[in-house]
PyMOL Python script that loads the backbone (N, CA, C, O; Angstrom):
from pymol import cmd

cmd.read_pdbstr("""\
ATOM      1  N   MET A   1     135.074-102.477  64.169  1.00  0.00           N
ATOM      2  CA  MET A   1     135.389-102.600  65.572  1.00  0.00           C
ATOM      3  C   MET A   1     134.074-102.540  66.353  1.00  0.00           C
ATOM      4  O   MET A   1     133.378-101.525  66.325  1.00  0.00           O
ATOM      5  N   LEU A   2     133.741-103.613  67.038  1.00  0.00           N
ATOM      6  CA  LEU A   2     132.509-103.613  67.818  1.00  0.00           C
ATOM      7  C   LEU A   2     132.631-102.755  69.069  1.00  0.00           C
ATOM      8  O   LEU A   2     131.763-101.929  69.354  1.00  0.00           O
ATOM      9  N   LYS A   3     133.704-102.954  69.806  1.00  0.00           N
ATOM     10  CA  LYS A   3     133.948-102.148  70.996  1.00  0.00           C
ATOM     11  C   LYS A   3     135.445-102.013  71.178  1.00  0.00           C
ATOM     12  O   LYS A   3     136.176-103.002  71.120  1.00  0.00           O
ATOM     13  N   GLY A   4     135.901-100.791  71.397  1.00  0.00           N
ATOM     14  CA  GLY A   4     137.320-100.585  71.601  1.00  0.00           C
ATOM     15  C   GLY A   4     137.684 -99.118  71.523  1.00  0.00           C
ATOM     16  O   GLY A   4     136.819 -98.246  71.446  1.00  0.00           O
ATOM     17  N   THR A   5     138.983 -98.864  71.545  1.00  0.00           N
ATOM     18  CA  THR A   5     139.474 -97.490  71.480  1.00  0.00           C
ATOM     19  C   THR A   5     140.525 -97.368  70.392  1.00  0.00           C
ATOM     20  O   THR A   5     141.116 -98.355  69.952  1.00  0.00           O
ATOM     21  N   ARG A   6     140.737 -96.147  69.976  1.00  0.00           N
ATOM     22  CA  ARG A   6     141.735 -95.858  68.959  1.00  0.00           C
ATOM     23  C   ARG A   6     142.442 -94.577  69.374  1.00  0.00           C
ATOM     24  O   ARG A   6     141.791 -93.569  69.647  1.00  0.00           O
ATOM     25  N   ASP A   7     143.767 -94.608  69.424  1.00  0.00           N
ATOM     26  CA  ASP A   7     144.555 -93.428  69.765  1.00  0.00           C
ATOM     27  C   ASP A   7     144.861 -92.647  68.505  1.00  0.00           C
ATOM     28  O   ASP A   7     145.073 -93.219  67.436  1.00  0.00           O
ATOM     29  N   GLY A   8     144.882 -91.316  68.648  1.00  0.00           N
ATOM     30  CA  GLY A   8     145.143 -90.490  67.485  1.00  0.00           C
ATOM     31  C   GLY A   8     145.730 -89.146  67.854  1.00  0.00           C
ATOM     32  O   GLY A   8     145.846 -88.793  69.027  1.00  0.00           O
ATOM     33  N   ILE A   9     146.096 -88.406  66.821  1.00  0.00           N
ATOM     34  CA  ILE A   9     146.581 -87.035  66.948  1.00  0.00           C
ATOM     35  C   ILE A   9     145.497 -86.138  66.346  1.00  0.00           C
ATOM     36  O   ILE A   9     145.146 -86.289  65.176  1.00  0.00           O
ATOM     37  N   LEU A  10     144.973 -85.214  67.137  1.00  0.00           N
ATOM     38  CA  LEU A  10     143.893 -84.342  66.691  1.00  0.00           C
ATOM     39  C   LEU A  10     144.384 -83.369  65.622  1.00  0.00           C
ATOM     40  O   LEU A  10     145.414 -82.717  65.793  1.00  0.00           O
ATOM     41  N   LYS A  11     143.650 -83.278  64.534  1.00  0.00           N
ATOM     42  CA  LYS A  11     143.950 -82.320  63.472  1.00  0.00           C
ATOM     43  C   LYS A  11     143.048 -81.099  63.590  1.00  0.00           C
ATOM     44  O   LYS A  11     143.526 -79.966  63.541  1.00  0.00           O
ATOM     45  N   LYS A  12     141.727 -81.328  63.747  1.00  0.00           N
ATOM     46  CA  LYS A  12     140.810 -80.208  63.944  1.00  0.00           C
ATOM     47  C   LYS A  12     139.470 -80.724  64.444  1.00  0.00           C
ATOM     48  O   LYS A  12     139.144 -81.903  64.304  1.00  0.00           O
ATOM     49  N   VAL A  13     138.697 -79.804  65.034  1.00  0.00           N
ATOM     50  CA  VAL A  13     137.328 -80.079  65.456  1.00  0.00           C
ATOM     51  C   VAL A  13     136.445 -79.076  64.717  1.00  0.00           C
ATOM     52  O   VAL A  13     136.678 -77.868  64.767  1.00  0.00           O
ATOM     53  N   GLN A  14     135.437 -79.592  64.037  1.00  0.00           N
ATOM     54  CA  GLN A  14     134.565 -78.731  63.251  1.00  0.00           C
ATOM     55  C   GLN A  14     133.116 -78.953  63.687  1.00  0.00           C
ATOM     56  O   GLN A  14     132.594 -80.062  63.564  1.00  0.00           O
ATOM     57  N   PRO A  15     132.457 -77.891  64.200  1.00  0.00           N
ATOM     58  CA  PRO A  15     131.047 -78.055  64.549  1.00  0.00           C
ATOM     59  C   PRO A  15     130.202 -78.176  63.286  1.00  0.00           C
ATOM     60  O   PRO A  15     130.501 -77.560  62.264  1.00  0.00           O
ATOM     61  N   VAL A  16     129.153 -78.970  63.368  1.00  0.00           N
ATOM     62  CA  VAL A  16     128.248 -79.145  62.230  1.00  0.00           C
ATOM     63  C   VAL A  16     126.829 -79.177  62.786  1.00  0.00           C
ATOM     64  O   VAL A  16     126.575 -79.795  63.819  1.00  0.00           O
ATOM     65  N   SER A  17     125.916 -78.514  62.103  1.00  0.00           N
ATOM     66  CA  SER A  17     124.526 -78.477  62.547  1.00  0.00           C
ATOM     67  C   SER A  17     123.669 -79.213  61.532  1.00  0.00           C
ATOM     68  O   SER A  17     123.660 -78.874  60.348  1.00  0.00           O
ATOM     69  N   ILE A  18     122.957 -80.215  62.000  1.00  0.00           N
ATOM     70  CA  ILE A  18     122.052 -80.982  61.148  1.00  0.00           C
ATOM     71  C   ILE A  18     120.656 -80.818  61.733  1.00  0.00           C
ATOM     72  O   ILE A  18     120.354 -81.340  62.806  1.00  0.00           O
ATOM     73  N   HIS A  19     119.811 -80.088  61.017  1.00  0.00           N
ATOM     74  CA  HIS A  19     118.446 -79.804  61.463  1.00  0.00           C
ATOM     75  C   HIS A  19     118.425 -79.192  62.861  1.00  0.00           C
ATOM     76  O   HIS A  19     117.551 -79.500  63.671  1.00  0.00           O
ATOM     77  N   GLY A  20     119.398 -78.324  63.135  1.00  0.00           N
ATOM     78  CA  GLY A  20     119.464 -77.640  64.419  1.00  0.00           C
ATOM     79  C   GLY A  20     120.176 -78.399  65.518  1.00  0.00           C
ATOM     80  O   GLY A  20     120.434 -77.834  66.581  1.00  0.00           O
ATOM     81  N   GLN A  21     120.502 -79.662  65.296  1.00  0.00           N
ATOM     82  CA  GLN A  21     121.233 -80.461  66.284  1.00  0.00           C
ATOM     83  C   GLN A  21     122.730 -80.317  66.026  1.00  0.00           C
ATOM     84  O   GLN A  21     123.215 -80.696  64.960  1.00  0.00           O
ATOM     85  N   VAL A  22     123.459 -79.776  66.986  1.00  0.00           N
ATOM     86  CA  VAL A  22     124.894 -79.540  66.812  1.00  0.00           C
ATOM     87  C   VAL A  22     125.681 -80.800  67.148  1.00  0.00           C
ATOM     88  O   VAL A  22     125.477 -81.416  68.194  1.00  0.00           O
ATOM     89  N   SER A  23     126.569 -81.166  66.257  1.00  0.00           N
ATOM     90  CA  SER A  23     127.524 -82.255  66.475  1.00  0.00           C
ATOM     91  C   SER A  23     128.910 -81.719  66.162  1.00  0.00           C
ATOM     92  O   SER A  23     129.052 -80.643  65.582  1.00  0.00           O
ATOM     93  N   TRP A  24     129.918 -82.465  66.544  1.00  0.00           N
ATOM     94  CA  TRP A  24     131.292 -82.088  66.239  1.00  0.00           C
ATOM     95  C   TRP A  24     131.921 -83.176  65.386  1.00  0.00           C
ATOM     96  O   TRP A  24     131.824 -84.362  65.703  1.00  0.00           O
ATOM     97  N   ASP A  25     132.570 -82.764  64.300  1.00  0.00           N
ATOM     98  CA  ASP A  25     133.391 -83.672  63.518  1.00  0.00           C
ATOM     99  C   ASP A  25     134.815 -83.547  64.035  1.00  0.00           C
ATOM    100  O   ASP A  25     135.415 -82.474  63.972  1.00  0.00           O
ATOM    101  N   VAL A  26     135.349 -84.641  64.543  1.00  0.00           N
ATOM    102  CA  VAL A  26     136.700 -84.672  65.106  1.00  0.00           C
ATOM    103  C   VAL A  26     137.601 -85.353  64.082  1.00  0.00           C
ATOM    104  O   VAL A  26     137.459 -86.546  63.813  1.00  0.00           O
ATOM    105  N   PHE A  27     138.523 -84.589  63.516  1.00  0.00           N
ATOM    106  CA  PHE A  27     139.449 -85.096  62.506  1.00  0.00           C
ATOM    107  C   PHE A  27     140.754 -85.474  63.189  1.00  0.00           C
ATOM    108  O   PHE A  27     141.324 -84.671  63.928  1.00  0.00           O
ATOM    109  N   PHE A  28     141.232 -86.696  62.945  1.00  0.00           N
ATOM    110  CA  PHE A  28     142.457 -87.148  63.600  1.00  0.00           C
ATOM    111  C   PHE A  28     143.196 -88.135  62.712  1.00  0.00           C
ATOM    112  O   PHE A  28     142.629 -88.726  61.793  1.00  0.00           O
ATOM    113  N   THR A  29     144.484 -88.295  63.013  1.00  0.00           N
ATOM    114  CA  THR A  29     145.317 -89.289  62.338  1.00  0.00           C
ATOM    115  C   THR A  29     145.811 -90.284  63.370  1.00  0.00           C
ATOM    116  O   THR A  29     145.734 -90.041  64.575  1.00  0.00           O
ATOM    117  N   ASP A  30     146.317 -91.403  62.888  1.00  0.00           N
ATOM    118  CA  ASP A  30     146.840 -92.446  63.759  1.00  0.00           C
ATOM    119  C   ASP A  30     148.112 -91.959  64.444  1.00  0.00           C
ATOM    120  O   ASP A  30     148.921 -91.266  63.828  1.00  0.00           O
ATOM    121  N   VAL A  31     148.294 -92.316  65.707  1.00  0.00           N
ATOM    122  CA  VAL A  31     149.480 -91.917  66.468  1.00  0.00           C
ATOM    123  C   VAL A  31     150.764 -92.396  65.788  1.00  0.00           C
ATOM    124  O   VAL A  31     151.762 -91.674  65.761  1.00  0.00           O
ATOM    125  N   GLU A  32     150.738 -93.601  65.244  1.00  0.00           N
ATOM    126  CA  GLU A  32     151.938 -94.175  64.630  1.00  0.00           C
ATOM    127  C   GLU A  32     152.184 -93.672  63.211  1.00  0.00           C
ATOM    128  O   GLU A  32     153.251 -93.917  62.648  1.00  0.00           O
ATOM    129  N   ASP A  33     151.212 -92.972  62.625  1.00  0.00           N
ATOM    130  CA  ASP A  33     151.362 -92.417  61.277  1.00  0.00           C
ATOM    131  C   ASP A  33     150.695 -91.040  61.217  1.00  0.00           C
ATOM    132  O   ASP A  33     149.658 -90.880  60.574  1.00  0.00           O
ATOM    133  N   PRO A  34     151.302 -90.026  61.901  1.00  0.00           N
ATOM    134  CA  PRO A  34     150.654 -88.715  62.007  1.00  0.00           C
ATOM    135  C   PRO A  34     150.462 -87.994  60.673  1.00  0.00           C
ATOM    136  O   PRO A  34     149.647 -87.075  60.590  1.00  0.00           O
ATOM    137  N   ASP A  35     151.184 -88.385  59.640  1.00  0.00           N
ATOM    138  CA  ASP A  35     151.023 -87.761  58.326  1.00  0.00           C
ATOM    139  C   ASP A  35     150.177 -88.624  57.397  1.00  0.00           C
ATOM    140  O   ASP A  35     150.067 -88.334  56.206  1.00  0.00           O
ATOM    141  N   GLY A  36     149.586 -89.671  57.932  1.00  0.00           N
ATOM    142  CA  GLY A  36     148.808 -90.615  57.130  1.00  0.00           C
ATOM    143  C   GLY A  36     147.369 -90.183  56.936  1.00  0.00           C
ATOM    144  O   GLY A  36     147.046 -88.997  57.002  1.00  0.00           O
ATOM    145  N   GLN A  37     146.518 -91.149  56.699  1.00  0.00           N
ATOM    146  CA  GLN A  37     145.106 -90.931  56.423  1.00  0.00           C
ATOM    147  C   GLN A  37     144.408 -90.237  57.590  1.00  0.00           C
ATOM    148  O   GLN A  37     144.646 -90.565  58.753  1.00  0.00           O
ATOM    149  N   THR A  38     143.549 -89.281  57.267  1.00  0.00           N
ATOM    150  CA  THR A  38     142.769 -88.588  58.278  1.00  0.00           C
ATOM    151  C   THR A  38     141.447 -89.318  58.481  1.00  0.00           C
ATOM    152  O   THR A  38     140.755 -89.654  57.520  1.00  0.00           O
ATOM    153  N   HIS A  39     141.106 -89.559  59.743  1.00  0.00           N
ATOM    154  CA  HIS A  39     139.859 -90.215  60.109  1.00  0.00           C
ATOM    155  C   HIS A  39     138.928 -89.167  60.713  1.00  0.00           C
ATOM    156  O   HIS A  39     139.388 -88.146  61.226  1.00  0.00           O
ATOM    157  N   VAL A  40     137.628 -89.416  60.654  1.00  0.00           N
ATOM    158  CA  VAL A  40     136.644 -88.485  61.208  1.00  0.00           C
ATOM    159  C   VAL A  40     135.708 -89.242  62.139  1.00  0.00           C
ATOM    160  O   VAL A  40     135.207 -90.315  61.803  1.00  0.00           O
ATOM    161  N   ALA A  41     135.485 -88.668  63.304  1.00  0.00           N
ATOM    162  CA  ALA A  41     134.510 -89.207  64.251  1.00  0.00           C
ATOM    163  C   ALA A  41     133.490 -88.108  64.507  1.00  0.00           C
ATOM    164  O   ALA A  41     133.861 -87.009  64.918  1.00  0.00           O
ATOM    165  N   ARG A  42     132.210 -88.386  64.273  1.00  0.00           N
ATOM    166  CA  ARG A  42     131.151 -87.408  64.549  1.00  0.00           C
ATOM    167  C   ARG A  42     130.504 -87.759  65.879  1.00  0.00           C
ATOM    168  O   ARG A  42     129.946 -88.842  66.057  1.00  0.00           O
ATOM    169  N   VAL A  43     130.595 -86.808  66.816  1.00  0.00           N
ATOM    170  CA  VAL A  43     130.040 -87.016  68.156  1.00  0.00           C
ATOM    171  C   VAL A  43     129.308 -85.758  68.594  1.00  0.00           C
ATOM    172  O   VAL A  43     129.540 -84.674  68.059  1.00  0.00           O
ATOM    173  N   GLY A  44     128.426 -85.912  69.565  1.00  0.00           N
ATOM    174  CA  GLY A  44     127.797 -84.754  70.186  1.00  0.00           C
ATOM    175  C   GLY A  44     128.791 -84.078  71.105  1.00  0.00           C
ATOM    176  O   GLY A  44     129.715 -84.729  71.593  1.00  0.00           O
ATOM    177  N   PRO A  45     128.626 -82.777  71.357  1.00  0.00           N
ATOM    178  CA  PRO A  45     129.585 -82.071  72.223  1.00  0.00           C
ATOM    179  C   PRO A  45     129.675 -82.676  73.627  1.00  0.00           C
ATOM    180  O   PRO A  45     130.706 -82.550  74.288  1.00  0.00           O
ATOM    181  N   GLU A  46     128.608 -83.328  74.083  1.00  0.00           N
ATOM    182  CA  GLU A  46     128.631 -83.950  75.418  1.00  0.00           C
ATOM    183  C   GLU A  46     129.536 -85.171  75.472  1.00  0.00           C
ATOM    184  O   GLU A  46     129.882 -85.636  76.558  1.00  0.00           O
ATOM    185  N   ALA A  47     129.926 -85.698  74.309  1.00  0.00           N
ATOM    186  CA  ALA A  47     130.785 -86.883  74.256  1.00  0.00           C
ATOM    187  C   ALA A  47     132.269 -86.527  74.243  1.00  0.00           C
ATOM    188  O   ALA A  47     133.119 -87.417  74.247  1.00  0.00           O
ATOM    189  N   VAL A  48     132.590 -85.222  74.227  1.00  0.00           N
ATOM    190  CA  VAL A  48     133.989 -84.785  74.241  1.00  0.00           C
ATOM    191  C   VAL A  48     134.343 -84.419  75.670  1.00  0.00           C
ATOM    192  O   VAL A  48     133.843 -83.434  76.214  1.00  0.00           O
ATOM    193  N   MET A  49     135.202 -85.215  76.269  1.00  0.00           N
ATOM    194  CA  MET A  49     135.573 -85.012  77.660  1.00  0.00           C
ATOM    195  C   MET A  49     136.515 -83.820  77.782  1.00  0.00           C
ATOM    196  O   MET A  49     137.600 -83.820  77.200  1.00  0.00           O
ATOM    197  N   GLY A  50     136.104 -82.809  78.535  1.00  0.00           N
ATOM    198  CA  GLY A  50     136.962 -81.657  78.805  1.00  0.00           C
ATOM    199  C   GLY A  50     136.708 -80.461  77.919  1.00  0.00           C
ATOM    200  O   GLY A  50     136.947 -79.333  78.353  1.00  0.00           O
ATOM    201  N   HIS A  51     136.240 -80.646  76.708  1.00  0.00           N
ATOM    202  CA  HIS A  51     135.948 -79.561  75.767  1.00  0.00           C
ATOM    203  C   HIS A  51     137.146 -78.643  75.518  1.00  0.00           C
ATOM    204  O   HIS A  51     136.961 -77.527  75.033  1.00  0.00           O
ATOM    205  N   ASN A  52     138.351 -79.073  75.831  1.00  0.00           N
ATOM    206  CA  ASN A  52     139.524 -78.221  75.653  1.00  0.00           C
ATOM    207  C   ASN A  52     140.506 -78.842  74.672  1.00  0.00           C
ATOM    208  O   ASN A  52     141.710 -78.863  74.926  1.00  0.00           O
ATOM    209  N   LEU A  53     140.004 -79.340  73.565  1.00  0.00           N
ATOM    210  CA  LEU A  53     140.857 -79.977  72.568  1.00  0.00           C
ATOM    211  C   LEU A  53     141.519 -78.941  71.680  1.00  0.00           C
ATOM    212  O   LEU A  53     140.889 -77.971  71.258  1.00  0.00           O
ATOM    213  N   GLU A  54     142.790 -79.155  71.403  1.00  0.00           N
ATOM    214  CA  GLU A  54     143.561 -78.286  70.516  1.00  0.00           C
ATOM    215  C   GLU A  54     144.240 -79.151  69.458  1.00  0.00           C
ATOM    216  O   GLU A  54     144.635 -80.281  69.743  1.00  0.00           O
ATOM    217  N   PRO A  55     144.379 -78.626  68.235  1.00  0.00           N
ATOM    218  CA  PRO A  55     145.106 -79.396  67.213  1.00  0.00           C
ATOM    219  C   PRO A  55     146.493 -79.791  67.728  1.00  0.00           C
ATOM    220  O   PRO A  55     147.194 -78.992  68.350  1.00  0.00           O
ATOM    221  N   GLY A  56     146.864 -81.028  67.457  1.00  0.00           N
ATOM    222  CA  GLY A  56     148.138 -81.554  67.926  1.00  0.00           C
ATOM    223  C   GLY A  56     148.013 -82.372  69.204  1.00  0.00           C
ATOM    224  O   GLY A  56     148.936 -83.104  69.562  1.00  0.00           O
ATOM    225  N   ASP A  57     146.877 -82.255  69.898  1.00  0.00           N
ATOM    226  CA  ASP A  57     146.659 -83.042  71.119  1.00  0.00           C
ATOM    227  C   ASP A  57     146.562 -84.523  70.778  1.00  0.00           C
ATOM    228  O   ASP A  57     146.084 -84.903  69.709  1.00  0.00           O
ATOM    229  N   ARG A  58     147.023 -85.339  71.700  1.00  0.00           N
ATOM    230  CA  ARG A  58     146.816 -86.776  71.568  1.00  0.00           C
ATOM    231  C   ARG A  58     145.442 -87.090  72.144  1.00  0.00           C
ATOM    232  O   ARG A  58     145.109 -86.651  73.245  1.00  0.00           O
ATOM    233  N   ILE A  59     144.653 -87.845  71.403  1.00  0.00           N
ATOM    234  CA  ILE A  59     143.297 -88.163  71.832  1.00  0.00           C
ATOM    235  C   ILE A  59     143.063 -89.661  71.794  1.00  0.00           C
ATOM    236  O   ILE A  59     143.821 -90.416  71.185  1.00  0.00           O
ATOM    237  N   GLN A  60     141.997 -90.069  72.459  1.00  0.00           N
ATOM    238  CA  GLN A  60     141.557 -91.455  72.402  1.00  0.00           C
ATOM    239  C   GLN A  60     140.077 -91.434  72.036  1.00  0.00           C
ATOM    240  O   GLN A  60     139.273 -90.775  72.697  1.00  0.00           O
ATOM    241  N   VAL A  61     139.727 -92.159  70.980  1.00  0.00           N
ATOM    242  CA  VAL A  61     138.352 -92.240  70.513  1.00  0.00           C
ATOM    243  C   VAL A  61     137.811 -93.610  70.904  1.00  0.00           C
ATOM    244  O   VAL A  61     138.385 -94.643  70.559  1.00  0.00           O
ATOM    245  N   GLU A  62     136.704 -93.601  71.626  1.00  0.00           N
ATOM    246  CA  GLU A  62     136.077 -94.849  72.076  1.00  0.00           C
ATOM    247  C   GLU A  62     134.938 -95.197  71.125  1.00  0.00           C
ATOM    248  O   GLU A  62     134.120 -94.345  70.780  1.00  0.00           O
ATOM    249  N   TYR A  63     134.895 -96.461  70.706  1.00  0.00           N
ATOM    250  CA  TYR A  63     133.887 -96.945  69.763  1.00  0.00           C
ATOM    251  C   TYR A  63     133.004 -98.003  70.415  1.00  0.00           C
ATOM    252  O   TYR A  63     133.457 -98.783  71.253  1.00  0.00           O
ATOM    253  N   LEU A  64     131.742 -98.012  70.014  1.00  0.00           N
ATOM    254  CA  LEU A  64     130.808 -99.036  70.419  1.00  0.00           C
ATOM    255  C   LEU A  64     129.974 -99.393  69.192  1.00  0.00           C
ATOM    256  O   LEU A  64     129.320 -98.525  68.616  1.00  0.00           O
ATOM    257  N   VAL A  65     129.992-100.638  68.797  1.00  0.00           N
ATOM    258  CA  VAL A  65     129.317-101.143  67.599  1.00  0.00           C
ATOM    259  C   VAL A  65     129.719-100.318  66.372  1.00  0.00           C
ATOM    260  O   VAL A  65     128.889 -99.999  65.521  1.00  0.00           O
ATOM    261  N   GLY A  66     130.992 -99.985  66.305  1.00  0.00           N
ATOM    262  CA  GLY A  66     131.533 -99.285  65.149  1.00  0.00           C
ATOM    263  C   GLY A  66     131.256 -97.797  65.090  1.00  0.00           C
ATOM    264  O   GLY A  66     131.600 -97.151  64.099  1.00  0.00           O
ATOM    265  N   VAL A  67     130.636 -97.227  66.132  1.00  0.00           N
ATOM    266  CA  VAL A  67     130.291 -95.807  66.152  1.00  0.00           C
ATOM    267  C   VAL A  67     131.078 -95.123  67.272  1.00  0.00           C
ATOM    268  O   VAL A  67     131.155 -95.635  68.388  1.00  0.00           O
ATOM    269  N   ALA A  68     131.663 -93.957  66.962  1.00  0.00           N
ATOM    270  CA  ALA A  68     132.388 -93.197  67.982  1.00  0.00           C
ATOM    271  C   ALA A  68     131.407 -92.692  69.028  1.00  0.00           C
ATOM    272  O   ALA A  68     130.391 -92.082  68.691  1.00  0.00           O
ATOM    273  N   VAL A  69     131.713 -92.948  70.309  1.00  0.00           N
ATOM    274  CA  VAL A  69     130.819 -92.532  71.386  1.00  0.00           C
ATOM    275  C   VAL A  69     131.481 -91.579  72.376  1.00  0.00           C
ATOM    276  O   VAL A  69     130.785 -90.937  73.162  1.00  0.00           O
ATOM    277  N   ARG A  70     132.810 -91.472  72.355  1.00  0.00           N
ATOM    278  CA  ARG A  70     133.504 -90.585  73.276  1.00  0.00           C
ATOM    279  C   ARG A  70     134.877 -90.226  72.733  1.00  0.00           C
ATOM    280  O   ARG A  70     135.559 -91.049  72.121  1.00  0.00           O
ATOM    281  N   VAL A  71     135.267 -88.972  72.970  1.00  0.00           N
ATOM    282  CA  VAL A  71     136.607 -88.512  72.619  1.00  0.00           C
ATOM    283  C   VAL A  71     137.219 -87.917  73.881  1.00  0.00           C
ATOM    284  O   VAL A  71     136.629 -87.047  74.521  1.00  0.00           O
ATOM    285  N   THR A  72     138.400 -88.396  74.227  1.00  0.00           N
ATOM    286  CA  THR A  72     139.079 -87.954  75.435  1.00  0.00           C
ATOM    287  C   THR A  72     140.489 -87.483  75.086  1.00  0.00           C
ATOM    288  O   THR A  72     141.200 -88.141  74.326  1.00  0.00           O
ATOM    289  N   ARG A  73     140.884 -86.350  75.641  1.00  0.00           N
ATOM    290  CA  ARG A  73     142.257 -85.873  75.472  1.00  0.00           C
ATOM    291  C   ARG A  73     143.152 -86.699  76.396  1.00  0.00           C
ATOM    292  O   ARG A  73     142.850 -86.874  77.576  1.00  0.00           O
ATOM    293  N   VAL A  74     144.251 -87.202  75.845  1.00  0.00           N
ATOM    294  CA  VAL A  74     145.199 -87.992  76.622  1.00  0.00           C
ATOM    295  C   VAL A  74     146.266 -87.055  77.163  1.00  0.00           C
ATOM    296  O   VAL A  74     146.989 -86.412  76.402  1.00  0.00           O
ATOM    297  N   VAL A  75     146.356 -86.988  78.480  1.00  0.00           N
ATOM    298  CA  VAL A  75     147.334 -86.114  79.124  1.00  0.00           C
ATOM    299  C   VAL A  75     148.671 -86.824  79.179  1.00  0.00           C
ATOM    300  O   VAL A  75     148.755 -87.939  79.694  1.00  0.00           O
ATOM    301  N   PRO A  76     149.736 -86.190  78.650  1.00  0.00           N
ATOM    302  CA  PRO A  76     151.055 -86.831  78.699  1.00  0.00           C
ATOM    303  C   PRO A  76     151.528 -87.014  80.132  1.00  0.00           C
ATOM    304  O   PRO A  76     151.309 -86.155  80.987  1.00  0.00           O
ATOM    305  N   THR A  77     152.177 -88.141  80.383  1.00  0.00           N
ATOM    306  CA  THR A  77     152.679 -88.401  81.733  1.00  0.00           C
ATOM    307  C   THR A  77     154.175 -88.397  81.778  1.00  0.00           C
ATOM    308  O   THR A  77     154.761 -88.601  82.842  1.00  0.00           O
TER     309      THR A  77
END
""", "prot")
cmd.dss("prot")
cmd.show_as("cartoon", "prot")
cmd.util.cbc("prot")
cmd.orient("prot")
């Protein structure tokens, strides 16, 4: 995917430190298959909008040139 978004159900967020640089691994499944394959998006904490993600939240992951660049919690309407 060059540019686009993917909706998912958050499973967990795990901080990871690589040479002192903190990133977050965001584990999620597809909205239409919540028990299916788990996907991982590694982003910096500044790329997570709101910083209030909880397992079970619906999220949207934005991609640019195949790399996750933003994770946003989708508020139910």
